[in-house]
C-alpha positions in Angstrom: -74.8 99.3 -66.0 -75.1 99.8 -69.8 -78.5 101.2 -71.0 -80.8 98.8 -72.9 -82.0 101.3 -75.6 -85.0 100.8 -77.8 -85.1 103.2 -80.8 -88.5 103.4 -82.4 -89.3 104.6 -85.9 -92.8 105.1 -87.2 -93.1 102.0 -89.3 -95.4 99.2 -88.2 -93.2 96.2 -88.6 -94.2 94.7 -85.3 -97.6 94.4 -83.5 -98.4 97.1 -81.0 -98.4 94.5 -78.2 -94.8 93.4 -79.1 -93.7 97.0 -79.3 -95.2 97.6 -75.8 -93.4 94.6 -74.4 -90.1 95.6 -75.9 -90.5 99.2 -74.6 -91.3 98.0 -71.1 -88.1 95.8 -71.1 -85.9 98.7 -72.3 -84.2 101.1 -69.8 -84.4 103.9 -72.3 -86.9 104.5 -75.2 -86.0 106.9 -78.0 -88.6 107.9 -80.5 -87.9 109.4 -83.9 -90.5 112.0 -84.7 -93.9 110.4 -85.3 -92.9 107.2 -83.7 -93.9 109.0 -80.6 -97.5 108.6 -81.8 -97.1 104.8 -82.2 -95.6 104.6 -78.7 -98.4 106.6 -77.2 -100.9 104.2 -78.8 -99.2 101.5 -76.8 -99.4 103.7 -73.6 -95.6 104.0 -73.6 -94.1 107.4 -73.0 -90.6 107.7 -74.7 -87.8 109.1 -72.6 -86.5 111.1 -75.6 -88.0 112.3 -78.9 -85.8 113.5 -81.8 -86.4 114.7 -85.3 -87.7 117.7 -87.2 -91.1 117.0 -85.4 -93.0 117.8 -88.6 -95.2 114.7 -88.5 -95.7 114.0 -84.7 -99.3 114.4 -83.8 -98.9 113.9 -80.0 -99.4 117.3 -78.3 -96.5 118.6 -76.3 -98.7 118.8 -73.3 -98.8 114.9 -73.2 -95.0 114.8 -73.3 -94.2 116.6 -70.1 -90.9 115.4 -68.7 -89.9 113.8 -72.0 -86.6 115.2 -73.5 -87.5 116.6 -76.9 -84.7 117.4 -79.3 -85.8 119.2 -82.5 -83.3 118.9 -85.3 -84.5 120.7 -88.4 -81.6 119.6 -90.6 -83.2 118.1 -93.7 -79.9 116.5 -94.9 -80.6 113.6 -92.6 -83.5 111.4 -91.9 -85.1 111.2 -88.4 -83.6 107.7 -88.1 -80.1 109.2 -88.8 -80.8 111.8 -86.2 -81.9 109.2 -83.6 -78.8 107.0 -84.3 -76.5 110.1 -84.1 -78.0 111.1 -80.8 -77.5 107.6 -79.4 -73.9 107.6 -80.5 -73.3 111.1 -79.0 -74.7 109.9 -75.7 -72.4 106.9 -75.9 -75.2 104.3 -75.9 -73.4 101.2 -77.1 -76.4 98.9 -77.7 -79.6 99.9 -79.4 -82.4 97.9 -80.9 -84.3 99.7 -83.6 -87.8 98.9 -84.8 -90.3 100.5 -87.0 -88.7 100.3 -90.4 
């Protein structure tokens, strides 16, 4: 079965309740850097976090079991890094929120 991926950026374009519902319906939740904080506010633990991790406030101790991929390349945004990760993992469908 194909993964139903939700990619989350740190923007607040949808209500936290809606974000929570979308995350619960996804089979995989990928957070870009500080989007992790927004997900944790909704009591949602992402499956993966990617980015330079310079603005994520959530302590690593709260992310045990979450795949964390630090990419320090400043040539690309955390959104670019998240989309590249999804492409590399062959995820064919991704819904992105948080612009």
